[in-house]
matplotlib code that plots the C-alpha trace (Angstrom):
import matplotlib.pyplot as plt

x = [4.7, 6.3, 10.0, 9.7, 13.3, 14.3, 12.3, 14.0, 12.5, 11.5, 11.2, 9.0, 7.5, 7.3, 5.3, 4.9, 2.9, -0.6, -3.3, -2.5, -4.3, -2.2, -3.0, -4.2, -6.9, -8.0, -8.3, -10.1, -12.7, -13.2, -13.5, -16.2, -18.0, -18.0, -19.3, -22.1, -23.0, -22.0, -22.0, -18.6, -18.1, -15.1, -14.5, -11.4, -10.8, -9.7, -6.7, -6.7, -3.5, -4.9, -7.5, -5.1, -4.7, -1.0, 0.6, 3.7, 4.8, 5.9, 6.6, 7.1, 8.0, 5.0, 4.1, 3.9, 0.5, -0.5, -1.2, -0.6, -2.4, -0.2, 2.6, 6.3, 8.2, 10.4, 13.3, 11.9, 11.8, 8.3, 9.8, 11.4, 8.0, 6.8, 3.4, 2.5, 0.8, -2.4, -3.5, -1.7, 0.1, 1.6, 5.3, 5.5, 6.8, 3.9, 1.3, 0.3, 0.1, -2.1, -4.4, -4.7, -5.6, -8.2, -9.8, -9.9, -11.7, -14.3, -14.9, -15.4, -17.8, -19.9, -20.0, -17.1, -14.9, -11.3, -10.5, -7.6, -5.7, -5.4, -5.8, -6.4, -9.7, -12.9, -16.2, -19.6, -22.7, -26.2, -29.0, -28.6, -26.6, -22.9, -19.9, -16.3, -13.9, -10.1, -8.2, -5.2, -4.2, -7.1, -8.7, -11.7, -13.2, -16.7, -18.2, -21.8, -25.0, -27.0, -26.7, -28.7, -26.2, -23.3, -25.0, -25.7, -22.0, -20.9, -23.2, -21.6, -18.1, -19.1, -19.8, -16.2, -14.2, -14.3, -14.8, -14.8, -17.5, -16.3, -19.5, -19.2, -15.7, -14.0, -10.4, -8.3, -4.5, -4.1, -6.0, -8.9, -12.0, -14.8, -18.0, -20.4, -23.6, -25.0, -22.1, -21.4, -17.7, -15.3, -12.1, -8.9, -6.4, -3.7, -3.4, -2.4, 0.3, 1.7, 1.8, 3.6, 6.2, 6.8, 7.1, 9.4, 11.9, 11.6, 9.9, 6.6, 7.5, 9.1, 8.2, 5.9, 7.1, 4.8, 6.3, 7.8, 10.9, 13.1, 12.4, 15.9, 17.8, 18.8, 19.9, 22.7, 24.9, 27.8, 26.3, 26.8, 29.7, 32.6, 34.9, 34.7, 34.3, 31.4, 29.6, 30.0, 28.4, 25.5, 24.8, 23.6, 21.0, 17.8, 17.5, 16.3, 13.7, 12.3, 12.1, 10.3, 7.7, 7.2, 6.9, 3.8, 2.3, 2.9, 1.4, -1.6, -3.0, -0.4, 0.5, 1.6, 4.9, 5.3, 7.8, 10.1, 10.0, 10.9, 13.9, 15.0, 14.8, 17.7, 20.1, 19.1, 22.3, 24.6, 22.8, 24.5, 23.6, 21.8, 19.6, 18.8, 17.9, 15.7, 13.9, 13.4, 11.9, 9.2, 8.5, 8.1, 5.7, 3.7, 3.6, 1.6, -0.6, -1.4, -5.1, -4.9, -7.2, -7.6, -11.3, -13.2, -16.4, -19.1, -18.0, -20.3, -17.9, -18.4, -14.7, -13.8, -10.6, -8.2, -4.4, -1.9, 1.6, 4.6, 8.4, 11.4, 14.4, 17.7, 16.6, 18.8, 22.1, 24.0, 23.3, 21.4, 18.4, 14.8, 12.3, 8.8, 5.7, 2.0, -1.1, -4.3, -7.4, -10.8, -13.6, -11.5, -8.6, -5.5, -5.6, -2.0, 1.0, 4.4, 7.7, 10.5, 14.0, 15.0, 14.8, 17.7, 15.9, 12.6, 11.3, 10.6, 7.0, 8.1, 7.4, 10.5, 10.6, 12.8, 10.0, 6.8, 4.8, 5.8, 2.7, 3.7, 3.4, 6.3, 8.1, 10.4, 12.3, 10.0, 6.3, 6.3, 3.9, 1.4, 1.1, -1.0, -3.6, -4.1, -4.3, -7.0, -9.0, -9.1, -10.1, -12.7, -14.4, -14.5]
y = [-26.8, -26.4, -25.6, -22.2, -21.2, -23.6, -21.7, -19.6, -16.3, -16.1, -19.9, -20.9, -17.6, -13.9, -11.7, -12.4, -9.5, -9.6, -6.9, -4.7, -1.4, 1.4, 2.7, 6.0, 4.2, 2.3, 5.6, 7.3, 4.5, 4.7, 8.5, 8.2, 5.5, 7.9, 10.8, 8.8, 6.4, 3.3, -0.3, -1.7, -5.5, -7.7, -11.0, -13.2, -15.7, -19.1, -20.8, -18.1, -19.1, -22.6, -20.9, -19.5, -21.1, -22.0, -20.0, -22.1, -25.7, -26.7, -30.1, -31.1, -34.2, -36.3, -35.1, -37.6, -39.1, -38.5, -41.7, -41.7, -44.2, -46.5, -48.9, -48.2, -50.0, -52.9, -51.6, -48.0, -46.2, -44.6, -41.9, -40.4, -39.7, -36.1, -34.4, -31.4, -28.4, -27.3, -24.9, -22.5, -23.7, -22.0, -21.8, -21.2, -17.8, -16.8, -17.9, -14.4, -13.1, -15.9, -15.5, -11.8, -12.6, -15.1, -12.7, -10.0, -12.3, -13.3, -9.7, -8.4, -11.3, -10.2, -6.6, -4.9, -2.4, -1.8, 1.9, 3.3, 5.2, 2.1, -1.4, -2.9, -0.9, -2.1, -0.4, -2.0, -0.1, -1.4, 1.2, 3.2, 0.6, 1.0, -0.9, 0.3, -2.5, -2.1, -5.4, -6.6, -9.9, -12.1, -9.6, -7.7, -4.6, -3.8, -0.3, -0.1, 1.8, -1.4, -4.3, -6.5, -5.8, -6.8, -10.1, -10.7, -10.1, -12.4, -15.2, -14.7, -15.0, -18.2, -19.9, -19.4, -19.5, -20.7, -17.5, -16.5, -13.9, -11.7, -9.6, -6.0, -4.7, -4.3, -4.5, -4.8, -5.2, -4.8, -1.6, -1.3, 0.2, 1.7, 2.9, 5.3, 5.7, 8.3, 10.7, 9.6, 8.9, 6.1, 6.0, 4.1, 3.1, 0.6, 0.4, -3.2, -2.7, 0.3, -1.8, -4.6, -2.2, -0.9, -4.4, -5.5, -2.7, -2.8, 0.6, -0.5, 1.2, 4.3, 7.9, 9.5, 12.4, 15.2, 15.4, 12.9, 15.0, 17.7, 20.8, 22.2, 19.0, 18.5, 14.9, 14.5, 11.8, 13.3, 11.8, 8.3, 6.2, 5.9, 3.5, -0.3, -0.6, 1.9, 0.2, -3.1, -1.7, -0.3, -3.7, -4.9, -2.1, -2.9, 0.5, -0.8, -3.1, -0.2, 2.1, -0.7, -0.9, 2.9, 3.2, 1.1, 2.8, 6.3, 5.3, 3.5, 5.5, 7.9, 10.8, 12.7, 10.8, 10.7, 13.5, 12.2, 8.7, 10.1, 11.8, 8.7, 6.6, 8.5, 6.8, 3.2, 2.1, 3.7, 5.0, 6.6, 6.8, 10.3, 8.7, 5.8, 8.1, 10.2, 7.0, 6.0, 9.5, 8.5, 5.4, 7.6, 9.8, 6.7, 5.6, 8.6, 8.5, 4.8, 5.4, 8.2, 7.7, 8.9, 10.0, 10.6, 12.4, 13.8, 17.1, 20.0, 21.5, 20.9, 20.1, 16.5, 16.9, 19.5, 19.4, 21.2, 21.8, 23.4, 23.2, 24.6, 26.3, 24.3, 22.3, 19.3, 19.9, 17.4, 18.9, 22.1, 20.8, 21.7, 19.3, 19.5, 17.8, 17.6, 16.1, 15.2, 15.3, 14.0, 14.4, 16.3, 13.7, 13.0, 10.1, 10.5, 12.4, 12.4, 14.2, 14.5, 16.2, 15.7, 19.3, 21.4, 24.7, 26.2, 29.7, 31.0, 31.5, 34.7, 37.9, 39.5, 43.3, 43.2, 41.3, 43.0, 41.9, 38.2, 36.1, 32.8, 29.7, 27.5, 25.8, 22.9, 20.7, 17.8, 17.0, 14.7, 16.9, 17.3, 13.6, 12.5, 15.3, 14.3, 10.7, 11.6, 13.4, 10.2, 8.0, 10.4, 11.0, 7.3]
z = [-3.1, -6.5, -6.6, -8.3, -7.6, -10.4, -13.0, -15.7, -16.7, -20.3, -20.5, -17.7, -16.8, -17.8, -15.5, -11.8, -10.3, -8.9, -8.5, -5.5, -5.3, -4.0, -0.5, -1.9, -3.9, -0.8, 1.1, -1.8, -1.9, 1.9, 1.8, -0.9, 1.1, 4.1, 2.0, 0.3, 3.2, 1.2, 2.5, 3.1, 2.8, 2.4, 0.5, 0.7, -2.1, -0.6, -2.3, -4.9, -6.8, -7.6, -9.9, -12.4, -15.8, -16.5, -19.3, -19.9, -20.3, -16.7, -15.3, -11.7, -9.7, -8.5, -5.0, -2.2, -1.8, -5.5, -7.4, -11.1, -13.4, -15.5, -14.9, -15.4, -18.0, -17.0, -15.1, -15.0, -11.7, -11.3, -9.0, -12.1, -13.6, -13.8, -14.2, -16.3, -14.6, -16.1, -13.3, -11.0, -7.9, -4.9, -5.3, -9.0, -10.1, -12.2, -9.7, -8.6, -12.2, -13.7, -10.7, -11.4, -15.1, -14.0, -11.6, -14.2, -16.7, -14.0, -12.9, -16.4, -17.2, -14.2, -15.4, -13.7, -15.5, -14.6, -14.3, -16.3, -13.5, -11.3, -12.8, -9.3, -8.8, -10.5, -10.8, -11.3, -12.6, -13.1, -13.3, -10.1, -8.3, -8.0, -6.6, -6.2, -5.5, -4.8, -4.9, -2.9, -4.5, -3.1, -0.8, -2.2, -0.6, -1.9, -1.4, -2.7, -2.4, -2.7, -0.3, -2.7, -5.6, -3.3, -2.5, -6.2, -7.0, -4.2, -5.5, -9.0, -7.4, -5.6, -9.0, -10.0, -6.7, -3.2, -1.2, 2.4, 2.9, 5.8, 5.9, 7.0, 6.8, 10.2, 9.0, 5.8, 5.4, 9.1, 9.3, 11.7, 10.1, 12.2, 10.4, 12.3, 10.3, 12.8, 12.2, 8.6, 9.4, 8.6, 10.8, 10.2, 12.9, 13.6, 17.4, 17.4, 14.8, 16.8, 20.0, 18.2, 16.9, 20.4, 21.7, 19.0, 19.5, 23.4, 23.6, 25.1, 28.5, 27.1, 28.0, 25.3, 23.2, 22.1, 18.6, 16.2, 15.6, 17.0, 14.9, 15.5, 14.4, 10.8, 10.1, 7.5, 6.0, 7.9, 11.0, 9.6, 10.8, 8.3, 10.2, 9.9, 13.7, 13.7, 10.8, 12.5, 15.6, 13.7, 12.0, 15.4, 15.5, 13.6, 11.9, 8.5, 10.1, 12.1, 9.1, 7.1, 9.9, 10.1, 6.4, 6.2, 9.2, 7.7, 4.3, 5.8, 8.7, 10.2, 7.8, 10.9, 10.9, 7.1, 6.9, 9.6, 8.2, 4.7, 6.2, 8.1, 4.8, 3.4, 5.8, 5.7, 3.9, 6.5, 9.6, 12.5, 16.2, 15.7, 13.0, 15.3, 18.2, 15.9, 14.9, 18.5, 19.1, 16.5, 18.6, 21.7, 19.8, 18.8, 22.4, 23.3, 20.2, 19.8, 19.4, 16.9, 13.9, 10.4, 10.1, 6.8, 7.2, 4.9, 3.3, 2.4, -0.1, -3.8, -4.4, -5.2, -3.2, -1.8, -2.4, -0.1, -1.4, 0.2, 0.1, 2.0, 0.5, 0.5, 3.4, 2.8, 4.6, 2.4, -1.0, -0.3, -2.3, -1.4, 0.1, -1.2, 0.1, -0.6, 0.8, -1.1, 1.2, 0.6, 3.2, 5.7, 5.9, 3.8, 1.3, 0.3, 1.8, 0.0, 0.4, -2.1, -2.0, -5.7, -6.6, -7.8, -7.3, -6.1, -5.8, -2.3, -1.2, 0.6, -1.4, -2.8, -2.8, -6.0, -7.8, -6.8, -9.8, -9.6, -8.9, -10.4, -8.2, -7.0, -9.8, -9.6, -12.1, -11.4, -12.0, -9.0, -7.0, -9.9, -10.8, -7.8, -8.1, -11.8, -10.7, -8.1, -10.8, -12.8, -9.9, -8.5, -11.8, -12.6]

ax = plt.figure().add_subplot(projection="3d")
ax.plot(x, y, z, "-o")
ax.set_aspect("equal")
plt.show()
């Protein structure tokens, strides 16, 4: 493996990111697949980073086992020779990015078009055949109304890369996917991931809780420990590690814990015991709902999606700011759920007798809640 840690930004590399579709895009594609009875298949590109074309002048020591033609000069140590990289290699900083560029060139040559609202989602159109394909680095999810078109695209990919054809999609990014053609539904779940979290934090035998949070408890920064002894004690508690696990679960398949996880995220720098106990309550809730699934089903409404938006009034006990949240739903299930407490003011949804004629909607000093619906319009129309 190359020693990428010795590379200098601006000299040996510039960009380092690869194509990773946001989870909302994955959910949107799966919801559309459920609504239109599309075929779902997966492809994994083997040794993907080795396909990228190098974009800088990079040299590395000769790896063991590699023979180089030529003889050293008298007195010259052949071990001091170096080789110049012409293709990508695992371990170099720009490896993911040059792979993404290579994949983009290949997909566009096949006939795919990258959509503007998410550069990691590609669309293929040929006559009445259609393929939607979100990408996560080297994992491709193909949703199509034509199995023959999917096979043709796979054959094209085989001429450029070594691929692992995984056939019908049963899982992606650790998410279990179940398709039911009879009921026109696609369900997402992570029972194995939930069980691994419970095992990791020694909560596999805990008593289940009916709710992920106590509705009467308001967590605040005042509950954090401010003494050196207290902070030292909390360092032994894996609070940050648990929140990291719960974050992925909330984003991927469990929007029911999204609000509580967003609250717990505020205290990762300096948690207290009440925060830790609240996080463990989420685990007890997951213990009783391990098999809960996110189900997308065919919708009879003409709407592309439905957005639900609400907020409380001065709900944050630390700064009296309001917390707003929204959920964008397609085919009877949420594709994205978000919460934000960066508001300095918000009008109450309760009618005010002193303002009988006021019918304006909730207004905030942020466009955060409106960005995602606009983004969904772009991806759904495309």
